[in-house]
C-alpha positions in Angstrom: 130.3 63.5 96.2 128.2 66.1 98.1 126.1 68.5 96.0 126.8 72.0 97.3 125.3 75.5 96.5 126.9 78.8 97.3 125.1 81.7 99.0 126.4 85.4 98.8 125.0 88.6 99.8 125.9 92.2 100.1 123.9 95.0 101.8 124.0 98.7 101.3 126.3 99.4 104.3 129.7 100.3 102.6 129.6 97.3 100.3 129.4 97.0 96.6 128.3 94.5 94.0 132.0 93.4 93.5 131.9 91.9 97.0 129.5 89.0 95.7 132.2 88.0 93.3 134.8 87.9 96.1 132.5 85.7 98.2 131.7 83.4 95.4 135.3 83.1 94.6 136.2 82.1 98.1 133.4 79.6 98.3 134.3 77.9 95.1 137.8 77.6 96.4 136.4 75.9 99.6 134.3 73.5 97.6 137.3 72.6 95.4 139.5 71.7 98.4 136.7 69.5 99.9 135.8 67.9 96.6 132.1 69.3 96.5 130.1 69.4 93.3 128.7 73.1 93.0 125.2 72.9 91.5 124.0 76.5 92.0 125.0 80.0 93.3 122.3 82.2 95.1 122.9 85.8 95.4 121.1 88.7 97.1 122.3 92.2 96.2 121.7 95.2 98.4 119.7 93.1 101.0 119.8 93.5 104.7 121.2 90.6 106.8 118.6 91.1 109.6 115.5 90.4 107.6 115.6 87.1 105.7 111.9 87.7 104.6 113.1 90.2 102.1 115.9 88.1 100.6 114.5 86.4 97.3 117.4 84.2 96.5 117.8 83.1 100.2 114.1 82.0 100.3 114.5 80.5 97.0 117.5 78.5 98.4 115.5 77.3 101.4 112.7 76.2 99.1 115.1 74.2 97.1 116.6 72.7 100.2 113.0 71.4 101.2 112.9 69.6 97.8 116.4 68.1 98.5 118.2 69.7 95.6 121.6 69.9 97.6 123.5 68.5 100.5 125.4 71.5 101.8 125.3 75.4 101.8 128.6 77.3 101.6 128.6 80.9 103.0 131.6 83.3 103.0 131.1 84.3 106.6 128.4 84.1 109.2 127.3 87.6 108.7 126.5 86.7 105.0 124.0 84.1 106.3 122.2 86.2 109.0 122.8 89.1 111.4 119.8 88.2 113.5 120.0 85.4 116.2 116.5 84.2 115.9 116.6 83.9 112.1 119.9 82.3 112.3 119.0 79.5 114.8 115.6 79.0 113.1 117.1 78.4 109.7 119.7 76.2 111.3 117.1 74.0 112.9 115.3 73.7 109.7 118.3 72.8 107.8 119.2 70.1 110.3 115.7 68.5 110.0 116.1 68.5 106.2 119.5 66.8 106.4 121.3 69.8 104.8 124.7 70.9 106.2 126.2 74.4 106.1 129.8 75.7 106.2 131.7 78.9 106.1 134.6 79.4 103.6 136.4 82.0 105.8 135.3 80.8 109.2 135.9 77.1 109.7 133.6 75.7 112.4 133.6 72.1 113.4 131.1 70.2 115.5 133.0 70.1 118.6 131.9 72.0 121.8 134.7 74.7 121.1 133.4 75.0 117.6 129.7 75.5 118.6 130.9 78.1 121.1 132.8 79.9 118.4 129.8 79.8 116.1 127.6 81.4 118.9 130.0 84.2 119.5 130.2 85.0 115.8 126.5 85.0 115.5 126.2 87.3 118.5 128.9 89.7 117.1 127.2 89.9 113.8 123.8 90.7 115.3 125.5 93.3 117.6 127.1 95.0 114.5 123.8 95.3 112.7 121.8 96.6 115.7 124.7 99.1 116.6 124.8 100.3 112.9 120.9 100.7 113.0 121.2 102.7 116.3 123.9 105.1 114.8 121.8 105.5 111.7 118.8 106.3 113.7 120.6 108.9 115.8 121.5 110.8 112.8 118.0 110.7 111.4 116.6 112.0 114.9 119.2 114.8 114.7 117.8 115.5 111.1 114.3 115.6 112.5 115.0 118.0 115.3 116.1 120.5 112.7 113.1 119.6 110.4 115.2 118.2 107.7 113.9 115.8 105.1 114.7 112.3 106.1 114.1 110.4 102.8 111.1 108.6 101.4 108.6 110.7 99.4 107.4 114.1 100.4 103.6 114.7 100.8 101.6 116.2 98.0 102.1 120.0 98.1 105.8 120.1 99.0 109.2 119.8 97.3 112.5 119.2 98.8 115.3 121.9 98.3 118.5 121.4 100.2 117.0 118.8 102.6 114.3 121.4 103.6 110.5 121.4 102.8 109.2 124.1 100.4 105.7 124.6 99.0 105.0 123.2 95.5 102.3 126.0 94.4 100.3 123.9 92.0 100.0 120.7 94.2 99.4 123.0 97.3 96.3 124.4 95.5 94.8 120.7 95.3 95.6 120.1 99.0 93.8 123.4 99.9 90.9 122.4 97.7 90.6 119.0 99.3 90.3 120.6 102.7 87.7 123.3 101.7 85.5 120.6 100.0 85.8 118.3 103.0 84.6 120.9 105.2 81.7 121.9 102.8 80.4 118.4 103.3 81.7 116.6 100.2 82.6 113.0 100.5 85.8 111.5 99.3 84.5 110.3 96.0 82.9 113.7 95.2 86.2 115.6 96.1 88.1 113.1 93.9 85.8 113.8 91.0 86.2 117.6 91.5 90.1 117.4 91.4 90.2 115.1 88.4 87.8 117.5 86.5 90.3 120.3 87.3 93.3 118.3 86.0 95.0 117.7 89.3 97.1 114.5 89.7 98.4 112.5 92.6 102.1 112.4 93.4 102.4 109.2 91.3 100.7 111.1 88.3 97.5 109.3 88.6 93.8 110.2 89.0 92.6 110.9 92.7 90.5 108.2 94.2 89.0 108.0 97.8 92.1 106.3 99.0 94.2 109.3 98.1 92.2 111.5 100.7 93.0 109.6 103.9 96.6 110.5 104.4 96.2 114.0 103.1 93.4 114.9 105.5 95.3 113.7 108.6 98.8 114.8 107.8 99.7 117.6 110.3 102.7 118.6 108.0 100.1 120.7 106.2 99.6 123.0 109.0 103.4 123.3 109.4 104.2 120.7 112.0 107.0 118.4 111.4 106.9 114.7 112.7 109.2 111.8 112.6 108.9 108.3 114.2 105.1 108.2 113.8 105.2 104.5 113.0 106.9 102.5 115.9 108.5 98.9 115.1 110.0 96.6 117.7 112.5 94.0 116.4 110.6 91.0 114.9 107.2 92.7 114.9 105.5 94.7 112.3 105.3 98.5 112.3 102.4 100.0 114.5 101.0 102.4 112.1 98.7 104.0 114.6 100.8 104.6 117.6 100.9 108.5 117.6 102.0 108.5 121.5 105.2 106.6 120.9 108.0 107.8 123.2 110.2 108.0 120.1 107.8 110.5 118.3 109.4 113.7 117.3 107.3 116.7 116.7 108.4 120.0 115.8 105.7 122.6 115.6 105.7 125.4 113.0 108.8 124.0 111.5 107.9 123.7 107.8 105.9 126.1 105.6 102.0 125.6 106.2 99.5 124.9 103.4 96.6 124.7 105.7 95.8 126.9 108.6 95.8 125.4 112.1 92.1 126.2 112.6 91.3 124.7 109.2 93.2 121.5 110.0 91.7 121.0 113.4 88.2 121.6 111.9 88.8 118.8 109.5 89.9 116.4 112.3 86.9 117.0 114.2 84.7 116.5 111.3 86.6 113.2 110.5 85.9 112.0 114.1 82.3 112.7 113.9 82.0 110.9 110.6 83.9 107.9 112.0 81.7 107.7 115.1 78.6 108.0 112.9 79.9 105.2 110.6 80.5 103.0 113.6 77.0 103.5 115.0 75.5 102.2 111.7 77.5 99.0 111.6 75.6 95.9 112.2 76.0 92.4 110.7 74.6 92.2 107.2 74.7 89.1 105.0 75.3 89.4 101.3 74.4 85.9 99.8 75.7 86.8 96.3 79.1 88.0 97.5 81.8 86.8 95.1 79.3 86.0 92.3 77.9 89.3 91.3 79.6 91.5 88.7 79.1 94.8 86.8 78.1 94.4 83.3 79.4 97.9 82.5 83.0 97.7 83.5 83.5 94.1 84.6 84.3 94.7 88.3 83.1 92.9 91.2 80.1 94.4 93.0 80.0 94.3 96.8 77.3 94.8 99.5 76.9 98.2 101.2 74.7 99.7 104.0 73.5 103.3 104.1 71.5 105.0 106.6 70.9 108.6 105.9 68.4 109.4 108.6 66.1 106.8 109.9 65.8 104.5 107.1 68.4 101.8 106.2 69.2 100.9 102.6 71.1 97.8 101.8 72.3 97.2 98.1 75.0 96.0 95.9 77.3 98.4 94.2 80.1 98.4 91.7 83.5 98.4 93.4 85.2 100.5 90.6 82.5 103.1 90.9 83.0 103.2 94.8 86.7 103.4 94.5 87.6 105.4 91.4 86.0 108.8 90.8 87.5 109.5 87.3 85.9 107.8 84.4 83.0 106.7 86.8 81.2 103.5 85.9 77.5 104.3 85.0 76.3 101.3 87.0 73.3 102.0 89.4 72.9 100.5 92.7 70.6 97.5 93.1 68.5 96.4 96.0 70.1 93.5 97.9 66.9 91.9 99.2 64.9 92.3 95.7 67.8 90.8 93.9 68.6 88.0 96.3 64.9 87.1 96.7 64.5 86.9 92.8 67.4 84.5 92.5 66.3 82.3 95.4 62.7 82.3 93.9 64.1 80.9 90.6 66.1 78.2 92.6 62.9 77.3 94.6 60.4 77.2 91.8 62.4 76.1 88.7 65.6 74.3 89.7 64.0 72.6 92.8 60.8 71.7 91.3 59.9 68.0 92.1 60.7 66.8 88.7 64.0 68.9 88.5 65.1 67.6 91.8 65.0 64.0 90.6 66.9 64.8 87.5 69.6 66.7 89.3 69.9 64.0 91.9 70.5 61.5 89.1 73.0 63.6 87.3 75.0 64.3 90.4 75.0 60.6 91.5 76.1 59.6 87.9 78.9 62.3 87.9 80.0 61.2 91.5 80.3 57.6 90.3 82.2 58.6 87.2 84.6 60.7 89.3 85.4 57.7 91.6 86.1 55.5 88.5 88.4 58.1 87.1 90.2 58.6 90.4 90.8 54.8 90.5 92.2 54.8 86.9 94.4 57.9 87.6 95.8 56.3 90.9 96.8 53.1 89.0 98.6 55.2 86.3 100.5 57.3 88.9 101.4 54.0 90.9 103.0 52.6 87.7 104.8 56.0 87.0 106.0 55.9 90.7 107.6 52.5 90.3 109.3 53.4 87.0 110.8 56.7 88.5 112.1 54.8 91.7 113.8 52.4 89.3 115.4 55.1 87.3 116.6 56.8 90.5 118.2 53.7 91.8 120.1 53.2 88.6 121.5 56.8 88.9 122.5 56.3 92.5 124.4 53.2 91.6 126.2 55.2 88.8 127.4 57.8 91.5 128.3 55.1 94.0 130.6 53.6 91.3 132.1 57.0 90.6 130.8 57.3 87.1 128.3 60.2 87.5 128.8 63.5 85.9 127.0 66.8 85.9 124.6 65.6 83.2 123.7 62.7 85.2 123.2 64.9 88.2 120.7 67.0 86.4 119.0 63.8 85.3 118.8 62.8 88.9 117.3 66.0 90.0 114.6 65.9 87.4 113.7 62.4 88.3 113.5 63.3 92.0 111.3 66.3 91.2 109.0 64.0 89.0 108.9 61.4 91.9 108.0 64.0 94.4 105.1 65.3 92.2 103.8 61.8 91.6 103.8 61.2 95.4 102.1 64.5 96.1 99.2 63.6 93.4 98.9 60.1 95.0 98.4 61.7 98.5 95.8 64.2 97.1 93.9 61.3 95.4 93.9 59.4 98.6 92.4 62.3 100.4 89.7 63.0 97.8 88.9 59.2 97.7 88.1 59.2 101.3 84.8 61.2 100.8 81.6 59.4 101.7 79.5 57.6 99.1 76.5 59.5 97.7 73.4 57.7 96.4 70.7 59.4 94.1 68.3 59.0 97.1 70.7 60.9 99.5 71.0 63.7 97.2 67.3 64.0 96.5 66.6 64.0 100.2 69.2 66.8 101.0 67.9 69.0 98.2 64.3 68.6 99.4 65.5 69.3 103.0 67.0 72.7 102.0 64.0 73.6 99.9 61.8 73.1 102.9 64.0 75.1 105.1 63.7 78.0 102.7 59.9 77.6 102.3 59.1 77.0 106.0 61.7 79.1 108.0 63.3 81.5 105.5 66.6 80.0 106.6 69.5 82.2 105.6 72.1 79.6 105.9 70.0 77.2 103.5 69.8 80.0 100.9 73.5 80.5 101.1 74.2 76.8 100.5 71.8 76.6 97.5 73.2 79.9 95.9 76.8 78.4 96.4 75.6 75.2 94.8 73.7 76.4 91.8 74.7 80.1 91.0 77.8 80.6 89.0 77.5 84.3 88.2 75.0 87.3 88.5 75.8 90.1 85.8 74.1 93.5 86.4 73.6 95.7 83.5 72.0 99.1 83.3 68.5 97.9 82.5 68.9 94.1 82.8 70.0 91.3 85.1 71.7 88.1 83.7 72.1 85.0 85.9 74.1 81.9 85.0 73.3 78.8 86.9 75.8 75.9 87.1 73.8 72.8 87.3 73.9 71.1 83.9 74.3 74.2 82.2 71.0 75.9 83.3 71.0 79.5 82.4 68.8 82.5 82.6 68.1 84.9 79.9 68.5 88.6 80.5 65.4 89.9 82.2 64.3 93.5 82.9 66.1 94.9 85.8 63.2 97.3 87.0 61.4 95.4 89.8 63.1 92.1 88.8 59.6 90.6 88.7 59.1 89.2 85.3 61.1 85.9 85.1 62.0 84.3 81.8 63.7 81.2 82.3 65.4 79.2 79.5 66.4 75.6 80.4 68.1 73.0 78.1 66.0 70.4 76.6 65.6 67.4 78.9 66.5 69.1 82.1 
């Protein structure tokens, strides 16, 4: 008996939720006539037929197909499967390789040449219907755009929609004007956000302003009265081009909606934005931040990242709290900290304390012992998994014989699915163990020689790659507090006590006994 699943879908084009029930009913009748065992029903509500990436149930069904959970998929009609030829035949190819069949309850299609031709015609018709519908919809939206009517979505801050037309929202418009004034006065994004939040202004979503809130506001020409539509261009099967302002489909109607900002002020802001952009690009050079991913703010818990700042002729490179950079309201009190001073301090501890000659010998001995124990553990785990695999395969064979004799029921089917899932999991673990077990042997002498090599690279050549490798190997986390730095090293629980932040010169190291 074939295990069947049903897939149903309705989109928003003149269809309702009730159509799911009708599709499922027809598919169940089809399964009954063909003596299929229905194991699951997948349904996507209000989902387009053109884009399968956005259909959660469909994607779950394909994932289950990969795991071998069913033998055949029953759709109501071809357009419930897909309305895009590329998606349709891609999925068809995937199902064929997985050994999964598909059928349509209301469109019987066989494997004959005539049946395949009929299928191709129905696929093309479904795709044509979808594209034509999109074309007609776009035509209506374009007509609205030429009349400067609201076309859906969310209006920008400072506007409200009344009878499909833009009107100024006074309180929000005050915030927009303040943003433009402060930017022209030389304020940066974070400072502008701080001023807005201190005056009680909120974003359209009701949140505090951050630097990201400013980008769209400062470049949106609606604020000087120009209506635009189709600024983003998308070709079928490709992502939107968010920067194509010269699209042939772009509709711009000047002086079509109430202006919040004068044209002169808007253009002055664009000129300043371009100047700032060029200045930022001229400062960009490749900088390496050896503690990236390991350094955190002790005040708010956020990660800290590297930054470069060149106010005039001198360049400053430092680590700064990401929350402080991103959110103006409730600013984190964390101070910036010099990259070079901090990294040199951490590397100095690794060289002088962890990679001292006696420490290297102990670290090499520990690592070699751990590596040996790891290999022993892998062998034990592999033997246990091999035994479990044999038992699962035996259970599976017994259940298959039960179905072959016509004695299986839905409970047995569920047991079969669980055992197949267990068996696949065991096989995956065995494969991973085989890959891990292929690593080369590591002796105590090899480890000791490697550590000395990296230490010498740092001492003799100040090699940045060697520094990065040693930091990745030994440093677990660096926490920056207002007045102190706390570093956690990961080799045999080596740890650093808090040390004064200023200058980062006095180094007080606490090592476990016997290290």
